[in-house]
DOZA-408067 format. One record per residue (C-alpha): residue in three letters; x, z, y. Coordinates in nm, 4 decimals, always signed. Example, Ala and Ser with C-alpha at 12.3 -4.5 7.8 and 13.67 -1.06 7.14 Angstrom:
BEGIN
<ALA,<+1.2300,+0.7800,-0.4500>>
<SER,<+1.3670,+0.7140,-0.1060>>
//
This chain:
BEGIN
<MET,<+2.2472,-7.4539,+2.5434>>
<SER,<+2.3992,-7.1672,+2.3444>>
<ASN,<+2.1954,-6.8544,+2.2697>>
<ASP,<+2.4718,-6.7041,+2.0563>>
<ALA,<+2.5941,-6.3761,+2.2066>>
<SER,<+2.9236,-6.4217,+2.0208>>
<PHE,<+3.0040,-6.7475,+2.2057>>
<LYS,<+3.3710,-6.7671,+2.3084>>
<ARG,<+3.4925,-6.9573,+2.6122>>
<PRO,<+3.7332,-7.2469,+2.5440>>
<ASP,<+4.0057,-7.1062,+2.7723>>
<TYR,<+3.9780,-6.7746,+2.5849>>
<ILE,<+4.0257,-6.9484,+2.2491>>
<GLU,<+4.3247,-7.1418,+2.3852>>
<ALA,<+4.4993,-6.8213,+2.4973>>
<LEU,<+4.4508,-6.6279,+2.1723>>
<ASP,<+4.7642,-6.7614,+2.0046>>
<ARG,<+4.9858,-6.6764,+2.3048>>
<TRP,<+4.8505,-6.3223,+2.3175>>
<ALA,<+4.9032,-6.2759,+1.9440>>
<THR,<+5.2623,-6.4022,+1.9706>>
<VAL,<+5.3634,-6.1560,+2.2412>>
<ARG,<+5.1858,-5.8609,+2.0803>>
<ASP,<+5.3451,-5.9343,+1.7402>>
<VAL,<+5.6942,-5.9617,+1.8881>>
<CYS,<+5.6527,-5.6385,+2.0856>>
<ALA,<+5.5247,-5.4589,+1.7735>>
<GLY,<+5.8443,-5.5245,+1.5778>>
<GLN,<+5.9895,-5.6939,+1.2726>>
<HIS,<+5.7053,-5.6101,+1.0343>>
<ARG,<+5.4689,-5.8200,+1.2475>>
<VAL,<+5.6929,-6.1267,+1.2906>>
<VAL,<+5.8553,-6.1591,+0.9485>>
<ASP,<+5.5847,-6.4060,+0.8403>>
<ARG,<+5.6754,-6.6291,+1.1357>>
<LEU,<+6.0081,-6.7208,+0.9716>>
<PRO,<+6.0161,-7.0677,+0.8097>>
<TYR,<+5.9658,-7.0981,+0.4343>>
<ILE,<+6.2693,-7.2635,+0.2722>>
<ASN,<+6.1847,-7.5587,+0.0446>>
<ALA,<+5.8112,-7.5159,+0.0941>>
<HIS,<+5.7385,-7.7760,-0.1762>>
<ASP,<+5.9195,-7.5606,-0.4361>>
<LYS,<+5.6714,-7.3102,-0.5833>>
<SER,<+5.9051,-7.1763,-0.8518>>
<PRO,<+5.9675,-6.7996,-0.8900>>
<GLU,<+6.3341,-6.8581,-0.8063>>
<ASN,<+6.2485,-7.0139,-0.4699>>
<GLN,<+5.9974,-6.7390,-0.3975>>
<ASP,<+6.2650,-6.4783,-0.4642>>
<ARG,<+6.5071,-6.6643,-0.2397>>
<ASN,<+6.2574,-6.6712,+0.0469>>
<LYS,<+6.1832,-6.3026,-0.0010>>
<ALA,<+6.5536,-6.2219,+0.0225>>
<TYR,<+6.5884,-6.4624,+0.3183>>
<ARG,<+6.3303,-6.2587,+0.5112>>
<GLU,<+6.4667,-5.9199,+0.4093>>
<ARG,<+6.8195,-6.0046,+0.5245>>
<ALA,<+6.7103,-6.1246,+0.8710>>
<VAL,<+6.7755,-5.8803,+1.1566>>
<PHE,<+6.5192,-5.8630,+1.4376>>
<LYS,<+6.6410,-5.7421,+1.7770>>
<ASN,<+6.3261,-5.6518,+1.9692>>
<ALA,<+6.4360,-5.7472,+2.3183>>
<THR,<+6.0764,-5.8159,+2.4238>>
<GLY,<+5.9509,-5.4731,+2.3228>>
<HIS,<+6.2472,-5.3016,+2.4875>>
<THR,<+6.1858,-5.5008,+2.8064>>
<ARG,<+5.8207,-5.3948,+2.8104>>
<ASN,<+5.9118,-5.0300,+2.7550>>
<GLY,<+6.1809,-5.0458,+3.0217>>
<LEU,<+5.9399,-5.1898,+3.2781>>
<LEU,<+5.6849,-4.9213,+3.1920>>
<GLY,<+5.9555,-4.6612,+3.2448>>
<LEU,<+6.0332,-4.8013,+3.5886>>
<ALA,<+5.6674,-4.7897,+3.6913>>
<PHE,<+5.5970,-4.4416,+3.5552>>
<HIS,<+5.9230,-4.2602,+3.6202>>
<LYS,<+5.7186,-4.1017,+3.8996>>
<ASP,<+5.3669,-3.9759,+3.8393>>
<PRO,<+5.0855,-4.1885,+3.9884>>
<THR,<+4.8877,-4.0354,+4.2738>>
<LEU,<+4.5134,-3.9752,+4.2372>>
<THR,<+4.3080,-3.9144,+4.5523>>
<VAL,<+3.9529,-3.8077,+4.4661>>
<PRO,<+3.7036,-3.5408,+4.5737>>
<LYS,<+3.6533,-3.2337,+4.3563>>
<LYS,<+3.3577,-3.3845,+4.1694>>
<LEU,<+3.5836,-3.6571,+4.0253>>
<GLU,<+3.8883,-3.4436,+3.9514>>
<TYR,<+3.7981,-3.4389,+3.5816>>
<LEU,<+3.9302,-3.7964,+3.5599>>
<GLN,<+4.2813,-3.6606,+3.5970>>
<ASP,<+4.2609,-3.4982,+3.2518>>
<ASN,<+3.9801,-3.6925,+3.0849>>
<ALA,<+3.9313,-4.0445,+3.2154>>
<ASN,<+3.7672,-4.2060,+2.9111>>
<GLY,<+3.5597,-3.9176,+2.7734>>
<SER,<+3.7970,-3.8732,+2.4781>>
<GLY,<+4.0565,-3.6515,+2.6439>>
<VAL,<+4.2924,-3.9253,+2.7663>>
<SER,<+4.4264,-3.8553,+3.1153>>
<ILE,<+4.4080,-4.1257,+3.3782>>
<TYR,<+4.7898,-4.1257,+3.3744>>
<GLN,<+4.8003,-4.2225,+3.0052>>
<HIS,<+4.4994,-4.4484,+3.0537>>
<SER,<+4.6709,-4.6561,+3.3241>>
<GLN,<+4.9988,-4.6600,+3.1313>>
<GLY,<+4.8220,-4.8252,+2.8379>>
<THR,<+4.6564,-5.0739,+3.0727>>
<LEU,<+4.9875,-5.1763,+3.2315>>
<GLU,<+5.1388,-5.2154,+2.8835>>
<LYS,<+4.8603,-5.4573,+2.7839>>
<VAL,<+4.8888,-5.6497,+3.1132>>
<LEU,<+5.2629,-5.6985,+3.0588>>
<GLU,<+5.1937,-5.8263,+2.7064>>
<ALA,<+4.8953,-6.0546,+2.7631>>
<GLY,<+4.8642,-6.0815,+3.1405>>
<ARG,<+4.5024,-5.9684,+3.1089>>
<HIS,<+4.2956,-5.6543,+3.0466>>
<GLY,<+3.9592,-5.5103,+3.1443>>
<LEU,<+3.8130,-5.1830,+3.2773>>
<TYR,<+3.4464,-5.0921,+3.2367>>
<VAL,<+3.2825,-4.7850,+3.3915>>
<ASP,<+3.0142,-4.6312,+3.1714>>
<PHE,<+2.7747,-4.3570,+3.2786>>
<HIS,<+2.6492,-4.0787,+3.0499>>
<GLN,<+2.3465,-3.8728,+3.1462>>
<ASP,<+2.4224,-3.5065,+3.0682>>
<ALA,<+2.1411,-3.2636,+3.0029>>
<GLY,<+2.1025,-3.0522,+3.3162>>
<ALA,<+2.4390,-3.1558,+3.4587>>
<GLY,<+2.3543,-3.4804,+3.6336>>
<GLY,<+2.5818,-3.6988,+3.4226>>
<HIS,<+2.9409,-3.8163,+3.4357>>
<ALA,<+3.1152,-4.1528,+3.4455>>
<VAL,<+3.4039,-4.2615,+3.2234>>
<ILE,<+3.6484,-4.5535,+3.2364>>
<LEU,<+3.6753,-4.7634,+2.9195>>
<THR,<+3.9389,-5.0282,+2.8501>>
<TYR,<+3.9080,-5.3637,+2.6733>>
<CYS,<+4.1950,-5.5803,+2.5525>>
<ALA,<+4.2081,-5.9474,+2.6459>>
<GLU,<+4.1040,-6.0438,+2.2918>>
<ASP,<+3.7804,-5.8429,+2.3280>>
<ILE,<+3.6637,-6.0096,+2.6513>>
<ILE,<+3.5180,-6.3207,+2.4899>>
<ASN,<+3.2922,-6.4609,+2.7614>>
<TRP,<+3.2162,-6.4217,+3.1312>>
<ARG,<+3.0299,-6.5925,+3.4111>>
<THR,<+3.0335,-6.5724,+3.7910>>
<GLY,<+2.7747,-6.6593,+4.0533>>
<MET,<+2.7047,-6.6402,+4.4255>>
<VAL,<+2.5322,-6.3255,+4.5520>>
<ASP,<+2.4871,-6.2827,+4.9287>>
<GLY,<+2.7570,-6.5399,+4.9904>>
<HIS,<+3.0108,-6.3765,+4.7602>>
<SER,<+3.1330,-6.4890,+4.4181>>
<VAL,<+3.0707,-6.1987,+4.1789>>
<LEU,<+3.0538,-6.1381,+3.8069>>
<THR,<+2.7047,-6.2015,+3.6747>>
<MET,<+2.7779,-6.1647,+3.3021>>
<VAL,<+3.0576,-6.0295,+3.0809>>
<MET,<+3.0472,-6.0203,+2.7004>>
<LEU,<+3.2670,-5.7652,+2.5242>>
<ARG,<+3.3406,-5.7516,+2.1519>>
<GLU,<+3.3507,-5.4057,+1.9931>>
<THR,<+3.4231,-5.2771,+1.6425>>
<LEU,<+3.2576,-4.9566,+1.5252>>
<GLU,<+3.3507,-4.7347,+1.2327>>
<VAL,<+3.0345,-4.6495,+1.0384>>
<GLU,<+3.0491,-4.3708,+0.7789>>
<ASP,<+3.0331,-4.4871,+0.4188>>
<GLY,<+3.0625,-4.1795,+0.1986>>
<PHE,<+3.4139,-4.0449,+0.2411>>
<GLY,<+3.5268,-4.3821,+0.3751>>
<PHE,<+3.3981,-4.6092,+0.6467>>
<LYS,<+3.3104,-4.9689,+0.7103>>
<LEU,<+3.3649,-5.1729,+1.0244>>
<VAL,<+3.0668,-5.3121,+1.2131>>
<GLU,<+3.1107,-5.5745,+1.4839>>
<GLN,<+2.8886,-5.5651,+1.7898>>
<PHE,<+2.8816,-5.7292,+2.1308>>
<ARG,<+2.8197,-5.5524,+2.4617>>
<GLU,<+2.6590,-5.7674,+2.7293>>
<LEU,<+2.7079,-5.6591,+3.0909>>
<ALA,<+2.4664,-5.8513,+3.3111>>
<LEU,<+2.3616,-5.8538,+3.6754>>
<GLU,<+1.9885,-5.9046,+3.7229>>
<ALA,<+1.7605,-5.9024,+4.0236>>
<ASP,<+1.6982,-5.5268,+4.0030>>
<GLY,<+2.0618,-5.4335,+3.9274>>
<PHE,<+2.3077,-5.3853,+3.6446>>
<VAL,<+2.1928,-5.3824,+3.2821>>
<CYS,<+2.3843,-5.3353,+2.9559>>
<ARG,<+2.2696,-5.4725,+2.6190>>
<VAL,<+2.4237,-5.4143,+2.2777>>
<TRP,<+2.3917,-5.6989,+2.0265>>
<ARG,<+2.4262,-5.6516,+1.6487>>
<ARG,<+2.3653,-5.8683,+1.3475>>
<THR,<+2.0470,-5.8049,+1.1522>>
<GLY,<+1.9975,-5.8051,+0.7788>>
<PRO,<+2.0828,-5.5582,+0.5018>>
<LYS,<+2.4529,-5.6524,+0.5056>>
<GLY,<+2.4796,-5.7483,+0.8702>>
<GLY,<+2.4881,-6.1188,+0.7942>>
<GLY,<+2.1830,-6.2229,+0.9941>>
<PRO,<+2.1506,-6.3484,+1.3522>>
<LEU,<+2.2517,-6.1391,+1.6506>>
<GLU,<+1.9720,-5.9423,+1.8145>>
<VAL,<+1.9533,-5.6842,+2.0909>>
<PHE,<+2.0043,-5.3422,+1.9319>>
<GLU,<+1.9982,-5.1265,+2.2486>>
<THR,<+1.9404,-5.1775,+2.6193>>
<PHE,<+2.0777,-4.9496,+2.8925>>
<LYS,<+1.9882,-4.9448,+3.2599>>
<PRO,<+2.2068,-4.6576,+3.3790>>
<ASP,<+2.0685,-4.4710,+3.6790>>
<GLY,<+2.3217,-4.2637,+3.8660>>
<VAL,<+2.2569,-4.0237,+4.1501>>
<THR,<+2.2145,-4.3152,+4.3904>>
<GLY,<+2.0202,-4.5351,+4.1454>>
<ARG,<+2.1267,-4.8502,+3.9614>>
<LEU,<+2.4410,-5.0322,+4.0636>>
<LYS,<+2.4016,-5.3680,+4.2354>>
<GLU,<+2.7124,-5.5074,+4.0681>>
<ILE,<+2.8657,-5.5064,+3.7219>>
<PRO,<+3.1039,-5.2069,+3.6978>>
<PHE,<+3.3708,-5.4152,+3.5250>>
<THR,<+3.6987,-5.5471,+3.6614>>
<PHE,<+3.9610,-5.7721,+3.5135>>
<VAL,<+4.3242,-5.6633,+3.5422>>
<GLY,<+4.5654,-5.9561,+3.5568>>
<ALA,<+4.9336,-6.0265,+3.5974>>
<GLN,<+4.8780,-6.2335,+3.9115>>
<ASN,<+4.5422,-6.1138,+4.0421>>
<ASN,<+4.2239,-5.9471,+3.9200>>
<ASP,<+3.9914,-6.2481,+3.9207>>
<PRO,<+3.8274,-6.3756,+3.5989>>
<THR,<+4.0794,-6.6573,+3.5398>>
<ILE,<+4.3312,-6.6033,+3.2597>>
<ASP,<+4.6840,-6.5321,+3.3863>>
<GLU,<+4.9989,-6.6152,+3.1945>>
<SER,<+5.1683,-6.3389,+2.9991>>
<PRO,<+5.4750,-6.2026,+3.1857>>
<LEU,<+5.6597,-6.1538,+2.8544>>
<TYR,<+5.5647,-6.4797,+2.6808>>
<ASP,<+5.8867,-6.6687,+2.7589>>
<ILE,<+6.1037,-6.3805,+2.6429>>
<ALA,<+5.8937,-6.3477,+2.3263>>
<MET,<+5.9417,-6.7142,+2.2350>>
<ILE,<+6.3186,-6.6906,+2.2798>>
<ASN,<+6.3135,-6.3639,+2.0849>>
<LEU,<+6.1496,-6.5463,+1.7921>>
<GLY,<+6.4134,-6.8197,+1.8104>>
<HIS,<+6.6845,-6.5556,+1.8038>>
<TYR,<+6.5186,-6.4023,+1.4953>>
<ARG,<+6.5167,-6.7387,+1.3149>>
<ASN,<+6.8838,-6.7897,+1.3972>>
<SER,<+6.9566,-6.4418,+1.2633>>
<ALA,<+6.7805,-6.5259,+0.9348>>
<ASP,<+6.9921,-6.8420,+0.8959>>
<TYR,<+7.3108,-6.6573,+0.9843>>
<GLU,<+7.2525,-6.3688,+0.7435>>
<ASP,<+7.1592,-6.6171,+0.4715>>
<SER,<+7.4857,-6.8058,+0.5193>>
<VAL,<+7.6822,-6.4788,+0.5213>>
<PHE,<+7.5267,-6.3833,+0.1890>>
<TRP,<+7.5879,-6.7162,+0.0190>>
<CYS,<+7.9259,-6.8045,+0.1666>>
<GLY,<+8.0656,-6.4825,+0.3119>>
<GLN,<+8.2601,-6.3692,+0.0037>>
<ALA,<+8.5882,-6.5312,-0.0970>>
<GLN,<+8.5638,-6.7533,-0.4065>>
<PRO,<+8.8620,-6.7376,-0.6498>>
<TRP,<+8.9715,-7.0654,-0.8112>>
<ILE,<+9.2195,-7.1682,-1.0862>>
<SER,<+9.3606,-7.5156,-1.1486>>
<GLY,<+9.5959,-7.6728,-1.4029>>
<LEU,<+9.4248,-7.5331,-1.7157>>
<ASP,<+9.3726,-7.7291,-2.0326>>
<GLU,<+9.0768,-7.6626,-2.2618>>
<GLN,<+9.2697,-7.4121,-2.4747>>
<TRP,<+9.3636,-7.1978,-2.1714>>
<ARG,<+9.0095,-7.2261,-2.0342>>
<ASP,<+8.8519,-7.1117,-2.3609>>
<TRP,<+9.0998,-6.8224,-2.3974>>
<MET,<+9.0274,-6.6969,-2.0458>>
<GLU,<+8.6537,-6.7230,-2.0921>>
<LYS,<+8.6812,-6.5280,-2.4179>>
<ASN,<+8.9113,-6.2510,-2.2916>>
<GLY,<+8.8016,-6.2356,-1.9317>>
<VAL,<+9.0051,-6.2490,-1.6126>>
<TYR,<+9.0892,-5.9510,-1.3878>>
<VAL,<+9.1493,-6.0293,-1.0230>>
<GLY,<+9.3577,-5.7897,-0.8153>>
<SER,<+9.7107,-5.6868,-0.7204>>
<ARG,<+9.7519,-5.4759,-1.0387>>
<ALA,<+9.6261,-5.7431,-1.2791>>
<PRO,<+9.8884,-6.0195,-1.3143>>
<MET,<+9.7393,-6.3491,-1.4252>>
<MET,<+9.9406,-6.5564,-1.6767>>
<LEU,<+9.8971,-6.9296,-1.6185>>
<PRO,<+10.0455,-7.2361,-1.7888>>
<VAL,<+10.3102,-7.4515,-1.6305>>
<GLY,<+10.1613,-7.6251,-1.3292>>
<GLY,<+9.8707,-7.3801,-1.3073>>
<ALA,<+9.7644,-7.2367,-0.9725>>
<PHE,<+9.5364,-6.9595,-0.8515>>
<GLY,<+9.3905,-6.9053,-0.5048>>
<TYR,<+9.0886,-6.8083,-0.2933>>
<ALA,<+8.8473,-7.0388,-0.1129>>
<GLN,<+8.7440,-6.8689,+0.2119>>
<PRO,<+8.4689,-7.0406,+0.4163>>
<LEU,<+8.5101,-7.0888,+0.7878>>
<PRO,<+8.2914,-6.8742,+1.0160>>
<ASN,<+7.9424,-7.0148,+1.0835>>
<THR,<+8.0035,-7.0426,+1.4566>>
<LEU,<+7.7158,-7.2817,+1.5253>>
<VAL,<+7.4412,-7.0308,+1.4379>>
<LYS,<+7.6373,-6.7501,+1.6022>>
<GLU,<+7.6621,-6.9488,+1.9257>>
<ALA,<+7.2891,-7.0241,+1.9145>>
<MET,<+7.2158,-6.6506,+1.8834>>
<ALA,<+7.4500,-6.5702,+2.1721>>
<ASP,<+7.2850,-6.8349,+2.3920>>
<LYS,<+6.9366,-6.6977,+2.3260>>
<ASN,<+7.0611,-6.3451,+2.3845>>
<GLN,<+7.1836,-6.4497,+2.7281>>
<MET,<+6.8541,-6.6237,+2.8023>>
<MET,<+6.6624,-6.3056,+2.7252>>
<ILE,<+6.8903,-6.1068,+2.9540>>
<GLU,<+6.8395,-6.3575,+3.2352>>
<LEU,<+6.4620,-6.3403,+3.1873>>
<GLY,<+6.4556,-5.9645,+3.2268>>
<ALA,<+6.5620,-5.8223,+2.8905>>
<ARG,<+6.8611,-5.6441,+3.0423>>
<MET,<+6.8125,-5.3552,+2.7985>>
<VAL,<+6.9346,-5.5707,+2.5082>>
<VAL,<+7.3045,-5.5155,+2.5831>>
<ALA,<+7.4877,-5.2934,+2.8286>>
<SER,<+7.6580,-5.4703,+3.1143>>
<LEU,<+8.0336,-5.4698,+3.0780>>
<ALA,<+8.0960,-5.5550,+3.4410>>
<THR,<+8.1164,-5.2821,+3.7030>>
<LYS,<+7.8609,-5.3435,+3.9777>>
<THR,<+7.8270,-5.1946,+4.3203>>
<ALA,<+7.5116,-5.0062,+4.4110>>
<THR,<+7.3983,-5.2992,+4.6270>>
<GLU,<+7.4428,-5.5485,+4.3410>>
<SER,<+7.2589,-5.3224,+4.0966>>
<ARG,<+6.9653,-5.2788,+4.3338>>
<GLY,<+6.9528,-5.6548,+4.3948>>
<ASP,<+6.9456,-5.7324,+4.0229>>
<GLN,<+6.6800,-5.4699,+3.9623>>
<SER,<+6.4608,-5.5965,+4.2469>>
<ALA,<+6.4766,-5.9531,+4.1154>>
<SER,<+6.3866,-5.8515,+3.7620>>
<THR,<+6.0977,-5.6255,+3.8653>>
<SER,<+5.9175,-5.8629,+4.1031>>
<VAL,<+5.6654,-5.9512,+3.8291>>
<LEU,<+5.6269,-5.5810,+3.7515>>
<ALA,<+5.5445,-5.5105,+4.1157>>
<GLY,<+5.2531,-5.7540,+4.1013>>
<CYS,<+5.1229,-5.6081,+3.7751>>
<VAL,<+5.1476,-5.2520,+3.9074>>
<ALA,<+4.9630,-5.3431,+4.2274>>
<ASN,<+4.6832,-5.5041,+4.0246>>
<VAL,<+4.6538,-5.1998,+3.7967>>
<SER,<+4.6359,-4.9655,+4.0973>>
<GLU,<+4.3693,-5.1797,+4.2630>>
<ALA,<+4.1626,-5.2021,+3.9434>>
<TYR,<+4.1655,-4.8251,+3.8863>>
<THR,<+4.0786,-4.7566,+4.2486>>
<ARG,<+3.7784,-4.9853,+4.2087>>
<ALA,<+3.6797,-4.8229,+3.8785>>
<ILE,<+3.6995,-4.4739,+4.0329>>
<MET,<+3.4841,-4.5989,+4.3193>>
<TRP,<+3.2151,-4.6987,+4.0661>>
<CYS,<+3.2438,-4.3547,+3.9064>>
<GLY,<+3.1785,-4.2075,+4.2504>>
<GLN,<+2.8758,-4.4319,+4.3064>>
<TYR,<+2.7217,-4.3199,+3.9778>>
<MET,<+2.7781,-3.9540,+4.0677>>
<GLY,<+2.6798,-3.9741,+4.4336>>
<VAL,<+3.0320,-3.9437,+4.5771>>
<THR,<+3.0876,-4.1331,+4.9021>>
<ASP,<+3.4340,-3.9980,+4.9887>>
<LYS,<+3.7322,-4.2330,+4.9877>>
<VAL,<+3.9093,-4.2571,+4.6520>>
<ALA,<+4.2431,-4.4099,+4.5521>>
<TYR,<+4.4777,-4.4394,+4.2569>>
<GLN,<+4.8340,-4.5557,+4.3104>>
<VAL,<+5.0962,-4.6270,+4.0457>>
<ASN,<+5.4537,-4.5965,+4.1693>>
<GLN,<+5.6036,-4.9176,+4.3107>>
<GLU,<+5.9374,-4.7702,+4.4172>>
<PHE,<+6.1349,-4.9002,+4.1200>>
<VAL,<+6.4736,-4.8427,+4.2820>>
<GLU,<+6.5444,-4.4704,+4.2806>>
<LEU,<+6.5924,-4.3291,+4.6296>>
<THR,<+6.8453,-4.0503,+4.6660>>
<ALA,<+6.8845,-3.7978,+4.9432>>
<ASP,<+7.1965,-3.6084,+5.0382>>
<PRO,<+7.2037,-3.3048,+5.2738>>
<GLN,<+7.3324,-3.5164,+5.5621>>
<MET,<+7.0368,-3.7577,+5.5314>>
<VAL,<+6.7807,-3.4759,+5.5219>>
<THR,<+6.9426,-3.3076,+5.8223>>
<ALA,<+6.9374,-3.6347,+6.0146>>
<LEU,<+6.5704,-3.6952,+5.9304>>
<VAL,<+6.4652,-3.3479,+6.0389>>
<GLY,<+6.6711,-3.3819,+6.3579>>
<LEU,<+6.5037,-3.7143,+6.4352>>
<TRP,<+6.1620,-3.5530,+6.3879>>
<GLN,<+6.2558,-3.2546,+6.6086>>
<ASN,<+6.3606,-3.4906,+6.8865>>
<GLY,<+6.0333,-3.6847,+6.8717>>
<GLY,<+6.1745,-3.9848,+6.6834>>
<PHE,<+5.8712,-4.0078,+6.4519>>
<ALA,<+5.5676,-3.8056,+6.3475>>
<LYS,<+5.5707,-3.5194,+6.0996>>
<ALA,<+5.3387,-3.7200,+5.8707>>
<ASP,<+5.5995,-3.9995,+5.8546>>
<LEU,<+5.8728,-3.7490,+5.7704>>
<ARG,<+5.6664,-3.6014,+5.4893>>
<ALA,<+5.5796,-3.9483,+5.3569>>
<TYR,<+5.9498,-4.0305,+5.3326>>
<LEU,<+6.0254,-3.6962,+5.1694>>
<ARG,<+5.7622,-3.7784,+4.9072>>
<LYS,<+5.9468,-4.1015,+4.8294>>
<LEU,<+6.2665,-3.9038,+4.7907>>
<GLY,<+6.0932,-3.6670,+4.5501>>
<LEU,<+6.1434,-3.3623,+4.7742>>
<ILE,<+5.7667,-3.3205,+4.8162>>
<ALA,<+5.5287,-3.3656,+4.5227>>
<PRO,<+5.3318,-3.6915,+4.5718>>
<GLU,<+4.9950,-3.5251,+4.5082>>
<ARG,<+5.0452,-3.2628,+4.7831>>
<THR,<+4.8586,-3.3641,+5.0991>>
<ASP,<+4.9572,-3.2742,+5.4537>>
<GLN,<+4.6464,-3.0539,+5.4795>>
<GLN,<+4.7529,-2.8523,+5.1731>>
<ILE,<+5.1037,-2.8050,+5.3100>>
<ASP,<+4.9777,-2.7009,+5.6544>>
<GLY,<+4.7324,-2.4585,+5.4937>>
<GLU,<+5.0077,-2.2929,+5.2908>>
<LEU,<+5.2313,-2.2705,+5.5994>>
<HIS,<+4.9495,-2.0933,+5.7883>>
<GLU,<+4.9120,-1.8471,+5.5025>>
<GLN,<+5.2865,-1.7722,+5.5101>>
<GLY,<+5.2427,-1.6191,+5.8515>>
<ASP,<+5.5943,-1.7055,+5.9683>>
<GLY,<+5.4910,-2.0033,+6.1819>>
<LEU,<+5.7405,-2.2399,+6.0246>>
<GLY,<+5.6559,-2.6083,+6.0142>>
<LEU,<+5.3426,-2.5992,+6.2353>>
<ASP,<+5.3015,-2.8339,+6.5301>>
<ASP,<+5.1538,-2.5651,+6.7566>>
<GLU,<+5.4491,-2.3317,+6.7042>>
<VAL,<+5.7638,-2.3431,+6.9191>>
<THR,<+6.1074,-2.2250,+6.8234>>
<PRO,<+6.2963,-1.9791,+7.0448>>
<ASN,<+6.5052,-2.2613,+7.1972>>
<GLY,<+6.1938,-2.4511,+7.3028>>
<GLY,<+6.2088,-2.7153,+7.0309>>
<LYS,<+5.9923,-2.7766,+6.7278>>
<PRO,<+6.0501,-2.5793,+6.4128>>
<SER,<+6.2896,-2.7178,+6.1575>>
<ASN,<+6.0657,-2.6885,+5.8508>>
<PRO,<+5.8609,-3.0049,+5.7855>>
//
């Protein structure tokens, strides 16, 4: 039996190295340079150390993994997410975490971490405000900070009964600061949700972990009967650890980097032409060493009978170059299509097909992020006594829809002739970007009533007996 609050699950420990690999590769060359092999590791001489330093400095890192991640984020957020909440929760749109980060930026960071590690966490915390009733905020935790968890059966359902989160605080130390590690326990007990903060005791924080603070947050409707924490995964939002969507690309990216280091090293050592002279006796050799030799078209070189001069030019190192090209192609096939521009002209249908295939993993991640934030906002509402329906939806239309005048005319004509409802027409116009996604049908109808011209209202009739043409 372990009473250590810092206990880490075995499957968590096993995944740490994979998470670190993907995050380092996405961060760039400065984080992966130490992953290059050390040449002649048994040689500790200053000369070999200098050679390895130069070997690393010459290597060129092409961050296909990071570009792929950024490209997928761009596809998901090229349209603003839609937030559906009552007025009491509208503050989340501009300040979701209590530190001024909008829910748009908040969810963008979450999707970024899910693409990297395949795992993230959202925790809803409640702050009791003096005289204002309190407000809820959404906090995020990286996969590395979710060290332990447990599930159990409650009323026939499998639910989280404990989650342990690792946190690092900055504590003032004069003009500087020192880092203090603590652990936040989220537990489900018989009377509801409870939060405990564990810190190490002792003058230098080297003692055993003990409970430092205990919170039993009471919202407007009382204590929650579940832990307000949700995992966000690449496959689903259950507690099991999902594989990183970018791990395979990251591993190939590292192999490409190692090949680049070998190639640049060979270019440095063998890339320049080496002049050579033959047919010299010792007297000629000593004279040339004493007086020096100029090489060039304007410096004729006098040689003895039978002497010869030439250049030794190495053959191209095609083996390493081919290995780099193969890995480059692998990264493209795995989704890193931003590495190089396609030289082949594709039809619109082919381009959409390629894009759909490469964004199928993204679609799953985006759906999980949307579901997790909807659930988190629901907990915010429970704390603050809001029972209205809430929703948060990140864009899943990765292929850009375009509308020409003929299409819009045909859609409006189909609506006028009773082909489909006005709500369906407006929903499609939102996809086309002709109506802002956050504008509801009720807002549009209200503005049309205020216009006073009767356009676009179902109870109005045009002079020819049909419905009006303004949706």
